[in-house]
C-alpha positions as CSV (number, residue, x, y, z in Angstrom):
1,M,100.3,197.7,89.7
2,G,99.0,196.1,86.5
3,R,97.3,194.1,87.6
4,F,94.9,196.7,89.4
5,H,92.5,198.3,87.2
6,R,89.7,201.0,87.2
7,H,87.0,200.9,84.8
8,D,83.5,202.6,84.7
9,E,79.8,199.9,84.5
10,S,80.6,200.2,80.8
11,E,83.3,197.9,80.7
12,H,81.5,195.2,82.9
13,G,78.7,193.1,82.5
14,H,77.7,193.9,86.2
15,G,77.1,196.8,88.3
16,H,79.8,198.7,90.0
17,G,79.0,201.7,92.0
18,P,81.4,204.7,92.7
19,D,82.2,202.6,96.2
20,A,83.2,199.3,94.8
21,P,85.8,197.3,94.3
22,V,87.9,198.2,91.9
23,G,89.0,195.2,89.6
24,D,88.6,191.4,90.2
25,H,90.7,191.1,94.1
26,S,88.9,188.1,95.1
27,G,92.8,185.9,94.7
28,Y,94.2,188.1,97.4
29,A,93.5,187.9,101.0
30,T,94.8,191.2,102.0
31,G,92.2,192.9,98.7
32,T,90.8,196.0,100.9
33,D,94.0,197.2,102.3
34,R,95.7,196.9,98.2
35,I,92.3,198.7,97.2
36,E,93.0,201.7,99.2
37,I,96.5,201.9,98.5
38,L,96.3,202.2,95.0
39,E,93.5,204.9,95.1
40,R,95.9,206.8,97.0
41,I,98.2,206.6,94.7
42,F,95.7,206.8,91.4
43,D,94.8,209.8,93.9
44,E,98.1,211.4,93.9
45,N,98.5,210.6,90.3
46,D,95.3,212.3,88.6
47,H,96.3,215.4,91.2
48,T,100.1,216.2,89.3
49,A,98.7,215.5,86.0
50,D,96.3,218.3,86.8
51,A,99.2,220.1,87.8
52,N,100.5,219.0,84.3
53,R,98.1,220.0,82.3
54,R,97.5,223.7,84.2
55,D,101.5,224.8,82.9
56,F,100.7,223.1,79.5
57,D,98.0,225.6,78.9
58,Q,99.8,228.5,80.5
59,A,102.5,227.6,78.1
60,D,100.3,226.8,75.2
61,V,101.7,223.9,74.8
62,L,100.1,220.2,72.9
63,A,100.9,217.8,75.1
64,V,100.4,214.0,73.5
65,N,100.5,211.1,74.8
66,L,102.3,208.5,72.8
67,M,101.8,205.1,73.8
68,S,102.3,201.3,72.6
69,S,104.2,197.8,72.8
70,P,107.5,197.6,72.4
71,G,108.6,197.2,69.1
72,A,105.6,198.8,67.4
73,G,107.6,201.7,66.1
74,K,107.1,204.8,67.9
75,T,110.7,205.8,68.1
76,A,111.4,205.4,64.1
77,L,107.9,207.6,63.4
78,L,108.8,210.7,65.7
79,R,112.1,210.7,64.1
80,E,109.8,211.0,60.7
81,T,107.2,213.2,62.5
82,L,110.3,215.2,63.5
83,L,111.4,216.3,60.5
84,R,108.2,217.3,58.8
85,L,107.5,219.1,62.0
86,R,110.6,221.2,62.7
87,D,109.4,224.2,60.0
88,R,105.7,224.1,61.9
89,L,105.6,223.0,65.3
90,R,108.5,223.8,68.4
91,V,108.3,220.2,70.0
92,G,109.2,218.9,72.6
93,I,110.1,215.0,73.6
94,I,109.3,213.3,77.1
95,E,111.4,209.7,76.2
96,G,110.9,207.1,78.7
97,D,112.7,203.9,79.2
98,I,113.2,201.5,82.1
99,E,116.7,201.9,80.8
100,T,119.5,203.4,78.4
101,S,119.2,206.6,76.5
102,I,119.3,204.4,72.8
103,D,116.3,205.5,72.6
104,A,116.8,209.7,73.4
105,D,119.9,209.6,71.1
106,R,117.9,208.6,67.8
107,L,115.6,211.5,68.5
108,T,118.8,213.9,69.2
109,G,120.0,216.4,66.6
110,L,116.2,216.6,64.8
111,G,115.2,219.8,66.2
112,A,113.1,218.6,69.5
113,E,114.4,219.5,72.7
114,I,115.0,215.9,74.9
115,A,114.2,215.1,78.1
116,L,114.8,211.0,79.3
117,L,113.7,209.6,81.9
118,N,114.4,206.6,82.6
119,T,111.8,204.8,85.6
120,A,114.8,202.5,86.7
121,N,116.4,205.6,88.2
122,G,114.3,206.7,91.2
123,F,111.1,205.6,90.1
124,G,111.8,201.7,90.9
125,G,111.9,200.6,87.2
126,E,107.8,201.0,86.1
127,C,106.8,199.7,83.2
128,H,104.8,202.7,82.4
129,L,105.3,206.7,83.0
130,D,103.2,208.1,85.6
131,A,101.9,212.3,86.5
132,P,105.2,212.9,89.2
133,M,107.8,211.2,86.6
134,V,106.4,213.8,83.8
135,R,106.7,216.6,86.2
136,S,109.7,215.6,87.3
137,A,111.2,215.8,82.9
138,L,109.0,219.2,82.5
139,S,111.6,221.3,84.7
140,R,114.3,220.3,81.6
141,L,111.8,221.3,78.7
142,P,111.6,225.0,77.2
143,L,108.1,225.0,77.7
144,S,107.4,228.6,77.1
145,N,109.3,227.9,74.0
146,L,107.4,224.8,73.0
147,D,103.9,224.5,70.6
148,L,103.9,220.8,71.2
149,V,105.7,217.7,73.6
150,I,104.9,214.6,73.1
151,V,105.7,211.7,75.7
152,E,106.8,208.9,74.6
153,N,105.7,206.1,76.8
154,V,107.5,202.9,77.7
155,G,106.4,200.6,76.0
156,N,103.5,198.3,77.2
157,L,100.1,197.5,76.6
158,V,98.1,197.7,79.9
159,C,99.6,200.3,82.4
160,P,100.5,203.2,80.2
161,A,96.7,203.2,80.0
162,E,95.7,204.0,83.3
163,F,98.4,206.8,84.0
164,H,96.8,210.3,83.0
165,V,100.1,212.2,82.7
166,G,98.7,216.0,82.2
167,E,97.9,215.5,78.4
168,H,95.5,216.7,75.8
169,N,95.0,213.7,73.7
170,R,96.2,210.1,73.3
171,A,97.6,208.3,70.7
172,M,99.1,204.6,69.9
173,V,101.1,202.9,67.7
174,Y,100.1,199.7,66.5
175,A,102.3,197.0,64.5
176,I,100.4,195.0,62.2
177,T,102.5,192.2,63.3
178,E,101.1,191.7,66.5
179,G,98.1,190.2,65.5
180,E,94.8,190.6,64.4
181,E,92.9,189.9,68.6
182,K,95.2,192.6,70.4
183,P,92.3,195.5,70.7
184,L,90.4,192.5,72.2
185,K,93.2,191.4,74.5
186,Y,94.1,194.9,75.8
187,P,91.2,196.2,75.6
188,V,91.4,199.5,78.4
189,M,94.8,200.4,76.1
190,F,92.4,200.8,72.7
191,R,90.3,202.4,74.0
192,S,91.7,204.9,76.1
193,V,93.3,206.3,72.9
194,D,92.2,209.3,70.5
195,L,93.8,208.0,67.6
196,V,95.5,204.8,66.7
197,L,98.1,204.6,64.3
198,V,98.2,201.3,62.3
199,N,101.6,201.1,61.6
200,K,104.2,199.0,59.4
201,V,101.5,198.7,56.5
202,D,104.6,198.4,54.7
203,L,104.9,194.3,56.0
204,L,101.0,193.7,55.3
205,P,101.9,191.8,51.6
206,H,104.3,189.7,53.7
207,L,102.2,188.9,56.1
208,E,99.2,186.6,57.3
209,F,97.2,189.5,58.4
210,S,93.8,190.3,58.0
211,I,93.6,194.1,58.5
212,E,89.6,193.5,58.1
213,D,89.4,191.5,61.0
214,F,91.9,193.9,63.3
215,Y,89.4,197.0,62.5
216,R,86.4,194.6,63.0
217,N,87.5,194.1,66.6
218,L,89.0,198.1,67.3
219,R,85.6,198.9,65.8
220,N,84.1,196.6,69.0
221,V,86.3,197.8,71.4
222,N,86.1,201.9,70.0
223,P,83.8,202.7,67.6
224,R,85.1,206.3,67.5
225,V,88.4,206.0,67.6
226,E,90.3,207.7,64.9
227,V,93.2,205.4,62.8
228,I,96.0,206.0,60.3
229,E,97.9,203.6,58.7
230,T,101.4,204.4,58.9
231,S,105.0,203.6,57.8
232,A,108.5,204.8,58.3
233,R,109.9,202.8,56.1
234,N,107.7,204.6,53.3
235,G,106.6,206.9,54.3
236,A,103.0,206.5,54.5
237,G,100.5,207.8,56.3
238,L,103.2,210.7,58.3
239,D,101.6,213.5,56.4
240,L,98.1,212.9,57.8
241,W,99.1,212.1,61.4
242,C,101.5,215.2,61.3
243,S,98.2,217.4,59.9
244,W,96.5,215.4,63.1
245,L,99.0,217.2,65.4
246,T,99.3,220.5,64.0
247,A,95.2,220.2,64.1
248,R,94.6,219.3,67.4
249,H,97.4,222.4,68.1
250,A,95.1,224.6,66.3
251,E,92.2,223.7,68.0
252,L,93.1,224.3,71.5
253,A,95.1,227.4,70.6
254,A,91.4,228.6,69.4
255,A,89.8,227.0,72.3
256,R,92.6,228.8,74.9
257,A,91.3,232.1,73.0
258,R,87.7,232.2,73.9
259,P,86.6,233.3,77.4
260,A,87.4,231.2,80.1
261,S,88.0,228.2,78.1
262,A,90.9,226.1,79.3
263,A,89.6,225.6,82.6
264,R,87.1,223.6,80.2
265,I,89.5,221.2,78.4
266,S,89.8,218.4,78.9
267,P,91.2,214.5,77.7
268,S,89.1,213.1,75.1
269,V,89.0,210.0,76.6
270,S,89.9,208.4,80.8
271,P,90.9,205.6,81.3
272,H,89.4,205.6,84.7
273,G,85.4,205.9,83.3
């Protein structure tokens, strides 16, 4: 499914109306049928994402979808995040992986409620979490006793960006070991997020990596995105990241306290246009 993308007109050099084909299906003889199937899949996902959002809002929970490529350091950052937040916010983690409980085990015992989702178990081994998967995990989290739920998505720079799961905000972990060109090669991901955690900055002295080139590429793709430079190894930027989370939680709580405001809260960025 990762081949097929829903984009708005700004992502292409030619016009795409609301009824235009989704993505480039010129190589498929069954293009029209594929489009109809994919639209039904996305519609079902978005309907369930709305239900997830209602559950988060009713429980006064902030939900953050955390994405990255494999090995970018999401879980290591989350360990340090939980240690810093456990006296400030009550945290739940929805841990997504294709197989194993390795990452969930690494987060156990740090004060967070953990719900593991293996996509190989009944979900077809998908390379992303979608809204129905996340909904299946919500029953295993005590939402009424939480302030924040972080969805640690499956490591992938393509498909996770295309599926809302009911989150209020999106963040991604990008490791400098991945190269400066990644925003240009995976623009849908970098465009869909509110915050980029530029991770493993402790390795900067040891790599032939131009952070200026990376920022130039990132701003070309998403000029308004927030950025925090981080390292789980030496703690750089982690207090700023935790402050970002607590600020988003406070903003959401203030919005919900205003009359009829909860119905107007929507994701900051839509991956589908």
